[in-house]
mmCIF file as Biopython writes it, N, C-alpha, C and O atoms, coordinates in Angstrom:
data_model
#
loop_
_atom_site.group_PDB
_atom_site.id
_atom_site.type_symbol
_atom_site.label_atom_id
_atom_site.label_alt_id
_atom_site.label_comp_id
_atom_site.label_asym_id
_atom_site.label_entity_id
_atom_site.label_seq_id
_atom_site.pdbx_PDB_ins_code
_atom_site.Cartn_x
_atom_site.Cartn_y
_atom_site.Cartn_z
_atom_site.occupancy
_atom_site.B_iso_or_equiv
_atom_site.auth_seq_id
_atom_site.auth_asym_id
_atom_site.pdbx_PDB_model_num
ATOM 1   N N  . MET A ? 1  ? 11.195 -21.043 -30.918 1.0 0.0 1  A 1 
ATOM 2   C CA . MET A ? 1  ? 11.593 -20.324 -29.663 1.0 0.0 1  A 1 
ATOM 3   C C  . MET A ? 1  ? 12.418 -20.666 -29.208 1.0 0.0 1  A 1 
ATOM 4   O O  . MET A ? 1  ? 12.269 -21.885 -29.293 1.0 0.0 1  A 1 
ATOM 5   N N  . ALA A ? 2  ? 13.637 -20.433 -28.534 1.0 0.0 2  A 1 
ATOM 6   C CA . ALA A ? 2  ? 14.580 -20.466 -28.089 1.0 0.0 2  A 1 
ATOM 7   C C  . ALA A ? 2  ? 14.648 -21.140 -26.310 1.0 0.0 2  A 1 
ATOM 8   O O  . ALA A ? 2  ? 14.153 -20.627 -25.306 1.0 0.0 2  A 1 
ATOM 9   N N  . ASP A ? 3  ? 15.547 -22.605 -26.441 1.0 0.0 3  A 1 
ATOM 10  C CA . ASP A ? 3  ? 15.242 -23.266 -24.686 1.0 0.0 3  A 1 
ATOM 11  C C  . ASP A ? 3  ? 15.458 -22.032 -23.890 1.0 0.0 3  A 1 
ATOM 12  O O  . ASP A ? 3  ? 16.012 -21.002 -24.275 1.0 0.0 3  A 1 
ATOM 13  N N  . ASP A ? 4  ? 14.776 -22.359 -22.355 1.0 0.0 4  A 1 
ATOM 14  C CA . ASP A ? 4  ? 14.886 -21.080 -21.125 1.0 0.0 4  A 1 
ATOM 15  C C  . ASP A ? 4  ? 15.551 -21.275 -20.364 1.0 0.0 4  A 1 
ATOM 16  O O  . ASP A ? 4  ? 15.344 -22.066 -19.443 1.0 0.0 4  A 1 
ATOM 17  N N  . LYS A ? 5  ? 16.951 -20.336 -20.596 1.0 0.0 5  A 1 
ATOM 18  C CA . LYS A ? 5  ? 18.508 -21.236 -20.085 1.0 0.0 5  A 1 
ATOM 19  C C  . LYS A ? 5  ? 17.752 -20.740 -18.465 1.0 0.0 5  A 1 
ATOM 20  O O  . LYS A ? 5  ? 18.814 -20.632 -17.853 1.0 0.0 5  A 1 
ATOM 21  N N  . THR A ? 6  ? 16.742 -20.408 -17.485 1.0 0.0 6  A 1 
ATOM 22  C CA . THR A ? 6  ? 16.488 -20.134 -16.592 1.0 0.0 6  A 1 
ATOM 23  C C  . THR A ? 6  ? 15.120 -21.493 -15.968 1.0 0.0 6  A 1 
ATOM 24  O O  . THR A ? 6  ? 14.369 -21.309 -15.010 1.0 0.0 6  A 1 
ATOM 25  N N  . LEU A ? 7  ? 15.138 -22.128 -16.408 1.0 0.0 7  A 1 
ATOM 26  C CA . LEU A ? 7  ? 14.898 -23.513 -16.248 1.0 0.0 7  A 1 
ATOM 27  C C  . LEU A ? 7  ? 15.876 -24.054 -15.113 1.0 0.0 7  A 1 
ATOM 28  O O  . LEU A ? 7  ? 16.849 -23.385 -14.765 1.0 0.0 7  A 1 
ATOM 29  N N  . ARG A ? 8  ? 15.690 -24.834 -14.758 1.0 0.0 8  A 1 
ATOM 30  C CA . ARG A ? 8  ? 16.308 -25.209 -13.320 1.0 0.0 8  A 1 
ATOM 31  C C  . ARG A ? 8  ? 16.484 -27.316 -14.262 1.0 0.0 8  A 1 
ATOM 32  O O  . ARG A ? 8  ? 17.500 -27.984 -14.450 1.0 0.0 8  A 1 
ATOM 33  N N  . GLY A ? 9  ? 15.414 -27.550 -14.494 1.0 0.0 9  A 1 
ATOM 34  C CA . GLY A ? 9  ? 15.448 -29.055 -14.946 1.0 0.0 9  A 1 
ATOM 35  C C  . GLY A ? 9  ? 15.994 -29.176 -16.582 1.0 0.0 9  A 1 
ATOM 36  O O  . GLY A ? 9  ? 16.472 -28.243 -17.229 1.0 0.0 9  A 1 
ATOM 37  N N  . PRO A ? 10 ? 15.809 -30.444 -17.016 1.0 0.0 10 A 1 
ATOM 38  C CA . PRO A ? 10 ? 16.225 -30.956 -17.853 1.0 0.0 10 A 1 
ATOM 39  C C  . PRO A ? 10 ? 15.224 -30.179 -19.156 1.0 0.0 10 A 1 
ATOM 40  O O  . PRO A ? 10 ? 14.240 -29.497 -18.871 1.0 0.0 10 A 1 
ATOM 41  N N  . GLN A ? 11 ? 15.714 -30.447 -20.705 1.0 0.0 11 A 1 
ATOM 42  C CA . GLN A ? 11 ? 14.768 -29.970 -21.934 1.0 0.0 11 A 1 
ATOM 43  C C  . GLN A ? 11 ? 14.067 -31.554 -21.144 1.0 0.0 11 A 1 
ATOM 44  O O  . GLN A ? 11 ? 13.294 -31.534 -20.186 1.0 0.0 11 A 1 
ATOM 45  N N  . ASP A ? 12 ? 14.529 -32.711 -21.770 1.0 0.0 12 A 1 
ATOM 46  C CA . ASP A ? 12 ? 14.008 -34.050 -21.885 1.0 0.0 12 A 1 
ATOM 47  C C  . ASP A ? 12 ? 14.714 -34.541 -20.505 1.0 0.0 12 A 1 
ATOM 48  O O  . ASP A ? 12 ? 15.925 -34.690 -20.334 1.0 0.0 12 A 1 
ATOM 49  N N  . ALA A ? 13 ? 13.878 -34.716 -19.745 1.0 0.0 13 A 1 
ATOM 50  C CA . ALA A ? 13 ? 14.025 -35.904 -18.399 1.0 0.0 13 A 1 
ATOM 51  C C  . ALA A ? 13 ? 15.006 -37.344 -18.910 1.0 0.0 13 A 1 
ATOM 52  O O  . ALA A ? 13 ? 16.138 -37.601 -18.500 1.0 0.0 13 A 1 
ATOM 53  N N  . SER A ? 14 ? 14.399 -37.951 -19.659 1.0 0.0 14 A 1 
ATOM 54  C CA . SER A ? 14 ? 15.342 -38.956 -20.081 1.0 0.0 14 A 1 
ATOM 55  C C  . SER A ? 14 ? 16.392 -39.518 -20.429 1.0 0.0 14 A 1 
ATOM 56  O O  . SER A ? 14 ? 16.744 -40.691 -20.310 1.0 0.0 14 A 1 
ATOM 57  N N  . ARG A ? 15 ? 17.187 -38.117 -21.129 1.0 0.0 15 A 1 
ATOM 58  C CA . ARG A ? 15 ? 18.932 -38.126 -22.129 1.0 0.0 15 A 1 
ATOM 59  C C  . ARG A ? 15 ? 19.525 -36.727 -20.852 1.0 0.0 15 A 1 
ATOM 60  O O  . ARG A ? 15 ? 18.906 -35.857 -20.239 1.0 0.0 15 A 1 
ATOM 61  N N  . ILE A ? 16 ? 20.612 -37.019 -20.897 1.0 0.0 16 A 1 
ATOM 62  C CA . ILE A ? 16 ? 21.387 -36.185 -20.499 1.0 0.0 16 A 1 
ATOM 63  C C  . ILE A ? 16 ? 22.049 -35.434 -20.860 1.0 0.0 16 A 1 
ATOM 64  O O  . ILE A ? 16 ? 23.200 -35.866 -20.788 1.0 0.0 16 A 1 
ATOM 65  N N  . ALA A ? 17 ? 22.003 -34.148 -21.375 1.0 0.0 17 A 1 
ATOM 66  C CA . ALA A ? 17 ? 22.814 -33.183 -21.672 1.0 0.0 17 A 1 
ATOM 67  C C  . ALA A ? 17 ? 23.660 -32.335 -21.255 1.0 0.0 17 A 1 
ATOM 68  O O  . ALA A ? 17 ? 23.498 -31.259 -20.679 1.0 0.0 17 A 1 
ATOM 69  N N  . LEU A ? 18 ? 24.980 -33.121 -21.721 1.0 0.0 18 A 1 
ATOM 70  C CA . LEU A ? 18 ? 26.421 -32.563 -21.488 1.0 0.0 18 A 1 
ATOM 71  C C  . LEU A ? 18 ? 26.807 -31.400 -21.383 1.0 0.0 18 A 1 
ATOM 72  O O  . LEU A ? 18 ? 27.430 -30.854 -20.473 1.0 0.0 18 A 1 
ATOM 73  N N  . GLY A ? 19 ? 26.311 -30.902 -22.624 1.0 0.0 19 A 1 
ATOM 74  C CA . GLY A ? 19 ? 26.666 -29.507 -23.440 1.0 0.0 19 A 1 
ATOM 75  C C  . GLY A ? 19 ? 26.129 -28.740 -22.692 1.0 0.0 19 A 1 
ATOM 76  O O  . GLY A ? 19 ? 26.426 -27.549 -22.789 1.0 0.0 19 A 1 
ATOM 77  N N  . GLU A ? 20 ? 25.102 -29.197 -21.638 1.0 0.0 20 A 1 
ATOM 78  C CA . GLU A ? 20 ? 24.138 -27.833 -21.244 1.0 0.0 20 A 1 
ATOM 79  C C  . GLU A ? 20 ? 24.328 -27.650 -19.777 1.0 0.0 20 A 1 
ATOM 80  O O  . GLU A ? 20 ? 23.692 -28.273 -18.926 1.0 0.0 20 A 1 
ATOM 81  N N  . ASP A ? 21 ? 25.455 -26.548 -19.480 1.0 0.0 21 A 1 
ATOM 82  C CA . ASP A ? 21 ? 26.026 -26.025 -18.189 1.0 0.0 21 A 1 
ATOM 83  C C  . ASP A ? 21 ? 24.602 -26.473 -16.995 1.0 0.0 21 A 1 
ATOM 84  O O  . ASP A ? 21 ? 24.732 -27.303 -16.096 1.0 0.0 21 A 1 
ATOM 85  N N  . TYR A ? 22 ? 22.938 -25.472 -17.363 1.0 0.0 22 A 1 
ATOM 86  C CA . TYR A ? 22 ? 22.321 -25.896 -16.441 1.0 0.0 22 A 1 
ATOM 87  C C  . TYR A ? 22 ? 21.802 -27.068 -16.364 1.0 0.0 22 A 1 
ATOM 88  O O  . TYR A ? 22 ? 21.346 -27.265 -15.238 1.0 0.0 22 A 1 
ATOM 89  N N  . GLU A ? 23 ? 21.588 -28.483 -17.518 1.0 0.0 23 A 1 
ATOM 90  C CA . GLU A ? 23 ? 21.405 -29.670 -16.901 1.0 0.0 23 A 1 
ATOM 91  C C  . GLU A ? 23 ? 22.555 -30.264 -16.609 1.0 0.0 23 A 1 
ATOM 92  O O  . GLU A ? 23 ? 22.555 -31.364 -16.057 1.0 0.0 23 A 1 
ATOM 93  N N  . VAL A ? 24 ? 23.603 -29.674 -16.910 1.0 0.0 24 A 1 
ATOM 94  C CA . VAL A ? 24 ? 25.024 -30.329 -16.409 1.0 0.0 24 A 1 
ATOM 95  C C  . VAL A ? 24 ? 24.722 -30.738 -13.845 1.0 0.0 24 A 1 
ATOM 96  O O  . VAL A ? 24 ? 24.946 -31.535 -12.935 1.0 0.0 24 A 1 
ATOM 97  N N  . GLU A ? 25 ? 23.960 -29.072 -14.278 1.0 0.0 25 A 1 
ATOM 98  C CA . GLU A ? 25 ? 24.205 -28.763 -12.238 1.0 0.0 25 A 1 
ATOM 99  C C  . GLU A ? 25 ? 22.932 -29.461 -12.018 1.0 0.0 25 A 1 
ATOM 100 O O  . GLU A ? 25 ? 22.966 -29.673 -10.806 1.0 0.0 25 A 1 
ATOM 101 N N  . TYR A ? 26 ? 22.038 -29.854 -12.379 1.0 0.0 26 A 1 
ATOM 102 C CA . TYR A ? 26 ? 21.091 -30.361 -12.016 1.0 0.0 26 A 1 
ATOM 103 C C  . TYR A ? 26 ? 20.657 -32.127 -12.003 1.0 0.0 26 A 1 
ATOM 104 O O  . TYR A ? 26 ? 19.806 -32.712 -11.334 1.0 0.0 26 A 1 
ATOM 105 N N  . TRP A ? 27 ? 21.769 -32.722 -13.180 1.0 0.0 27 A 1 
ATOM 106 C CA . TRP A ? 27 ? 21.878 -34.310 -12.923 1.0 0.0 27 A 1 
ATOM 107 C C  . TRP A ? 27 ? 22.828 -34.785 -12.096 1.0 0.0 27 A 1 
ATOM 108 O O  . TRP A ? 27 ? 22.642 -35.887 -11.579 1.0 0.0 27 A 1 
ATOM 109 N N  . THR A ? 28 ? 24.228 -33.915 -11.767 1.0 0.0 28 A 1 
ATOM 110 C CA . THR A ? 28 ? 25.548 -33.647 -10.774 1.0 0.0 28 A 1 
ATOM 111 C C  . THR A ? 28 ? 24.415 -33.460 -9.301  1.0 0.0 28 A 1 
ATOM 112 O O  . THR A ? 28 ? 24.724 -34.327 -8.484  1.0 0.0 28 A 1 
ATOM 113 N N  . SER A ? 29 ? 23.417 -32.718 -8.865  1.0 0.0 29 A 1 
ATOM 114 C CA . SER A ? 29 ? 23.031 -32.811 -7.710  1.0 0.0 29 A 1 
ATOM 115 C C  . SER A ? 29 ? 21.756 -33.674 -7.384  1.0 0.0 29 A 1 
ATOM 116 O O  . SER A ? 29 ? 21.277 -33.856 -6.264  1.0 0.0 29 A 1 
ATOM 117 N N  . LYS A ? 30 ? 21.272 -34.205 -8.668  1.0 0.0 30 A 1 
ATOM 118 C CA . LYS A ? 30 ? 20.616 -35.438 -8.301  1.0 0.0 30 A 1 
ATOM 119 C C  . LYS A ? 30 ? 20.990 -36.776 -7.830  1.0 0.0 30 A 1 
ATOM 120 O O  . LYS A ? 30 ? 20.473 -37.570 -7.044  1.0 0.0 30 A 1 
ATOM 121 N N  . PHE A ? 31 ? 22.191 -36.780 -8.653  1.0 0.0 31 A 1 
ATOM 122 C CA . PHE A ? 31 ? 23.367 -38.296 -8.373  1.0 0.0 31 A 1 
ATOM 123 C C  . PHE A ? 31 ? 23.762 -37.894 -7.094  1.0 0.0 31 A 1 
ATOM 124 O O  . PHE A ? 31 ? 23.612 -38.651 -6.135  1.0 0.0 31 A 1 
ATOM 125 N N  . GLY A ? 32 ? 24.145 -37.020 -7.004  1.0 0.0 32 A 1 
ATOM 126 C CA . GLY A ? 32 ? 25.110 -36.343 -5.774  1.0 0.0 32 A 1 
ATOM 127 C C  . GLY A ? 32 ? 26.492 -37.223 -6.477  1.0 0.0 32 A 1 
ATOM 128 O O  . GLY A ? 32 ? 27.020 -38.315 -6.266  1.0 0.0 32 A 1 
ATOM 129 N N  . VAL A ? 33 ? 26.731 -36.027 -7.457  1.0 0.0 33 A 1 
ATOM 130 C CA . VAL A ? 33 ? 28.419 -37.051 -7.969  1.0 0.0 33 A 1 
ATOM 131 C C  . VAL A ? 33 ? 28.804 -35.835 -8.947  1.0 0.0 33 A 1 
ATOM 132 O O  . VAL A ? 33 ? 28.049 -35.184 -9.669  1.0 0.0 33 A 1 
ATOM 133 N N  . SER A ? 34 ? 29.888 -35.739 -8.805  1.0 0.0 34 A 1 
ATOM 134 C CA . SER A ? 34 ? 30.675 -34.316 -9.654  1.0 0.0 34 A 1 
ATOM 135 C C  . SER A ? 34 ? 30.630 -34.538 -11.294 1.0 0.0 34 A 1 
ATOM 136 O O  . SER A ? 34 ? 30.225 -35.513 -11.927 1.0 0.0 34 A 1 
ATOM 137 N N  . ARG A ? 35 ? 31.134 -33.415 -11.708 1.0 0.0 35 A 1 
ATOM 138 C CA . ARG A ? 35 ? 30.769 -33.305 -13.084 1.0 0.0 35 A 1 
ATOM 139 C C  . ARG A ? 35 ? 31.683 -34.665 -14.132 1.0 0.0 35 A 1 
ATOM 140 O O  . ARG A ? 35 ? 31.191 -35.522 -14.867 1.0 0.0 35 A 1 
ATOM 141 N N  . GLU A ? 36 ? 33.066 -34.392 -13.815 1.0 0.0 36 A 1 
ATOM 142 C CA . GLU A ? 36 ? 33.816 -35.618 -13.904 1.0 0.0 36 A 1 
ATOM 143 C C  . GLU A ? 36 ? 33.370 -36.619 -13.423 1.0 0.0 36 A 1 
ATOM 144 O O  . GLU A ? 36 ? 34.409 -37.275 -13.508 1.0 0.0 36 A 1 
ATOM 145 N N  . ARG A ? 37 ? 32.465 -37.493 -12.848 1.0 0.0 37 A 1 
ATOM 146 C CA . ARG A ? 37 ? 31.495 -38.859 -12.320 1.0 0.0 37 A 1 
ATOM 147 C C  . ARG A ? 37 ? 30.707 -38.292 -13.126 1.0 0.0 37 A 1 
ATOM 148 O O  . ARG A ? 37 ? 31.155 -38.971 -14.050 1.0 0.0 37 A 1 
ATOM 149 N N  . LEU A ? 38 ? 30.026 -37.738 -13.571 1.0 0.0 38 A 1 
ATOM 150 C CA . LEU A ? 38 ? 28.865 -37.933 -14.649 1.0 0.0 38 A 1 
ATOM 151 C C  . LEU A ? 38 ? 29.449 -38.027 -15.761 1.0 0.0 38 A 1 
ATOM 152 O O  . LEU A ? 38 ? 28.910 -38.909 -16.430 1.0 0.0 38 A 1 
ATOM 153 N N  . GLU A ? 39 ? 30.339 -37.516 -16.312 1.0 0.0 39 A 1 
ATOM 154 C CA . GLU A ? 39 ? 30.824 -37.260 -17.485 1.0 0.0 39 A 1 
ATOM 155 C C  . GLU A ? 39 ? 31.610 -39.179 -17.874 1.0 0.0 39 A 1 
ATOM 156 O O  . GLU A ? 39 ? 32.035 -39.706 -18.902 1.0 0.0 39 A 1 
ATOM 157 N N  . GLN A ? 40 ? 31.537 -39.401 -17.193 1.0 0.0 40 A 1 
ATOM 158 C CA . GLN A ? 40 ? 32.602 -41.129 -17.014 1.0 0.0 40 A 1 
ATOM 159 C C  . GLN A ? 40 ? 31.133 -41.335 -17.136 1.0 0.0 40 A 1 
ATOM 160 O O  . GLN A ? 40 ? 30.592 -40.959 -18.176 1.0 0.0 40 A 1 
ATOM 161 N N  . ALA A ? 41 ? 30.446 -41.871 -16.223 1.0 0.0 41 A 1 
ATOM 162 C CA . ALA A ? 41 ? 28.766 -42.225 -16.273 1.0 0.0 41 A 1 
ATOM 163 C C  . ALA A ? 41 ? 28.310 -42.559 -18.285 1.0 0.0 41 A 1 
ATOM 164 O O  . ALA A ? 41 ? 28.256 -43.501 -19.075 1.0 0.0 41 A 1 
ATOM 165 N N  . VAL A ? 42 ? 28.081 -41.025 -18.252 1.0 0.0 42 A 1 
ATOM 166 C CA . VAL A ? 42 ? 27.451 -41.040 -19.882 1.0 0.0 42 A 1 
ATOM 167 C C  . VAL A ? 42 ? 28.804 -41.622 -20.679 1.0 0.0 42 A 1 
ATOM 168 O O  . VAL A ? 42 ? 28.831 -42.453 -21.587 1.0 0.0 42 A 1 
ATOM 169 N N  . LYS A ? 43 ? 29.592 -41.122 -20.231 1.0 0.0 43 A 1 
ATOM 170 C CA . LYS A ? 43 ? 30.693 -41.919 -21.389 1.0 0.0 43 A 1 
ATOM 171 C C  . LYS A ? 43 ? 30.491 -43.607 -21.490 1.0 0.0 43 A 1 
ATOM 172 O O  . LYS A ? 43 ? 30.279 -44.222 -22.535 1.0 0.0 43 A 1 
ATOM 173 N N  . ALA A ? 44 ? 30.584 -44.049 -20.461 1.0 0.0 44 A 1 
ATOM 174 C CA . ALA A ? 44 ? 30.243 -45.640 -20.065 1.0 0.0 44 A 1 
ATOM 175 C C  . ALA A ? 44 ? 29.072 -46.595 -20.351 1.0 0.0 44 A 1 
ATOM 176 O O  . ALA A ? 44 ? 29.054 -47.826 -20.330 1.0 0.0 44 A 1 
ATOM 177 N N  . VAL A ? 45 ? 27.893 -45.521 -20.681 1.0 0.0 45 A 1 
ATOM 178 C CA . VAL A ? 45 ? 26.710 -45.983 -20.604 1.0 0.0 45 A 1 
ATOM 179 C C  . VAL A ? 45 ? 25.887 -45.694 -21.736 1.0 0.0 45 A 1 
ATOM 180 O O  . VAL A ? 45 ? 24.914 -46.364 -22.081 1.0 0.0 45 A 1 
ATOM 181 N N  . GLY A ? 46 ? 26.455 -44.345 -22.476 1.0 0.0 46 A 1 
ATOM 182 C CA . GLY A ? 46 ? 25.611 -43.497 -22.878 1.0 0.0 46 A 1 
ATOM 183 C C  . GLY A ? 46 ? 24.514 -42.299 -21.978 1.0 0.0 46 A 1 
ATOM 184 O O  . GLY A ? 46 ? 24.520 -42.257 -20.748 1.0 0.0 46 A 1 
ATOM 185 N N  . ASN A ? 47 ? 23.612 -41.377 -22.843 1.0 0.0 47 A 1 
ATOM 186 C CA . ASN A ? 47 ? 22.854 -40.796 -22.262 1.0 0.0 47 A 1 
ATOM 187 C C  . ASN A ? 47 ? 21.784 -40.990 -21.443 1.0 0.0 47 A 1 
ATOM 188 O O  . ASN A ? 47 ? 21.440 -39.946 -20.889 1.0 0.0 47 A 1 
ATOM 189 N N  . SER A ? 48 ? 21.016 -42.118 -21.116 1.0 0.0 48 A 1 
ATOM 190 C CA . SER A ? 48 ? 19.860 -42.606 -20.926 1.0 0.0 48 A 1 
ATOM 191 C C  . SER A ? 48 ? 20.527 -42.016 -19.600 1.0 0.0 48 A 1 
ATOM 192 O O  . SER A ? 48 ? 21.680 -42.168 -19.196 1.0 0.0 48 A 1 
ATOM 193 N N  . ALA A ? 49 ? 19.389 -41.246 -19.001 1.0 0.0 49 A 1 
ATOM 194 C CA . ALA A ? 49 ? 19.343 -40.917 -17.672 1.0 0.0 49 A 1 
ATOM 195 C C  . ALA A ? 49 ? 19.229 -41.687 -16.721 1.0 0.0 49 A 1 
ATOM 196 O O  . ALA A ? 49 ? 19.800 -41.502 -15.646 1.0 0.0 49 A 1 
ATOM 197 N N  . ASP A ? 50 ? 18.443 -42.706 -16.986 1.0 0.0 50 A 1 
ATOM 198 C CA . ASP A ? 50 ? 18.442 -44.326 -16.453 1.0 0.0 50 A 1 
ATOM 199 C C  . ASP A ? 50 ? 18.879 -45.185 -16.752 1.0 0.0 50 A 1 
ATOM 200 O O  . ASP A ? 50 ? 18.318 -46.145 -16.224 1.0 0.0 50 A 1 
ATOM 201 N N  . ALA A ? 51 ? 19.843 -45.518 -17.519 1.0 0.0 51 A 1 
ATOM 202 C CA . ALA A ? 51 ? 21.274 -46.135 -17.871 1.0 0.0 51 A 1 
ATOM 203 C C  . ALA A ? 51 ? 22.298 -46.155 -17.021 1.0 0.0 51 A 1 
ATOM 204 O O  . ALA A ? 51 ? 22.978 -47.010 -16.454 1.0 0.0 51 A 1 
ATOM 205 N N  . VAL A ? 52 ? 22.181 -44.003 -17.126 1.0 0.0 52 A 1 
ATOM 206 C CA . VAL A ? 52 ? 23.546 -43.640 -16.115 1.0 0.0 52 A 1 
ATOM 207 C C  . VAL A ? 52 ? 23.602 -43.838 -14.699 1.0 0.0 52 A 1 
ATOM 208 O O  . VAL A ? 52 ? 24.523 -44.185 -13.959 1.0 0.0 52 A 1 
ATOM 209 N N  . GLU A ? 53 ? 21.889 -43.409 -14.404 1.0 0.0 53 A 1 
ATOM 210 C CA . GLU A ? 53 ? 22.153 -43.369 -13.296 1.0 0.0 53 A 1 
ATOM 211 C C  . GLU A ? 53 ? 22.003 -44.945 -12.493 1.0 0.0 53 A 1 
ATOM 212 O O  . GLU A ? 53 ? 22.125 -44.907 -11.269 1.0 0.0 53 A 1 
ATOM 213 N N  . ARG A ? 54 ? 21.768 -46.196 -13.082 1.0 0.0 54 A 1 
ATOM 214 C CA . ARG A ? 54 ? 22.237 -47.704 -12.901 1.0 0.0 54 A 1 
ATOM 215 C C  . ARG A ? 54 ? 23.574 -47.338 -12.553 1.0 0.0 54 A 1 
ATOM 216 O O  . ARG A ? 54 ? 24.017 -47.203 -11.413 1.0 0.0 54 A 1 
ATOM 217 N N  . GLN A ? 55 ? 24.168 -47.192 -13.617 1.0 0.0 55 A 1 
ATOM 218 C CA . GLN A ? 55 ? 25.965 -46.963 -13.153 1.0 0.0 55 A 1 
ATOM 219 C C  . GLN A ? 55 ? 26.280 -46.488 -12.799 1.0 0.0 55 A 1 
ATOM 220 O O  . GLN A ? 55 ? 27.489 -46.607 -12.997 1.0 0.0 55 A 1 
ATOM 221 N N  . LEU A ? 56 ? 25.951 -45.280 -11.801 1.0 0.0 56 A 1 
ATOM 222 C CA . LEU A ? 56 ? 26.083 -44.380 -10.714 1.0 0.0 56 A 1 
ATOM 223 C C  . LEU A ? 56 ? 25.849 -44.874 -9.534  1.0 0.0 56 A 1 
ATOM 224 O O  . LEU A ? 56 ? 26.334 -44.238 -8.598  1.0 0.0 56 A 1 
ATOM 225 N N  . ARG A ? 57 ? 24.934 -46.320 -9.158  1.0 0.0 57 A 1 
ATOM 226 C CA . ARG A ? 57 ? 24.724 -46.658 -8.266  1.0 0.0 57 A 1 
ATOM 227 C C  . ARG A ? 57 ? 25.089 -47.978 -7.877  1.0 0.0 57 A 1 
ATOM 228 O O  . ARG A ? 57 ? 25.161 -48.354 -6.707  1.0 0.0 57 A 1 
ATOM 229 N N  . GLY A ? 58 ? 25.374 -48.839 -9.125  1.0 0.0 58 A 1 
ATOM 230 C CA . GLY A ? 58 ? 25.718 -50.405 -9.217  1.0 0.0 58 A 1 
ATOM 231 C C  . GLY A ? 58 ? 27.625 -50.376 -8.717  1.0 0.0 58 A 1 
ATOM 232 O O  . GLY A ? 58 ? 28.267 -51.425 -8.672  1.0 0.0 58 A 1 
#
């Protein structure tokens, strides 16, 4: 069964999937950052949501 793209949250809340626009929208809203800042954080620490949050808050 295909992913339901109408869902507003991530498929796996522990990982950030930059390839899915709806997930990017969710995470940028959750962290209050731009897409570019989110991408920079993921590049720096990987796609773990906890690690990205620490990077952004740090």
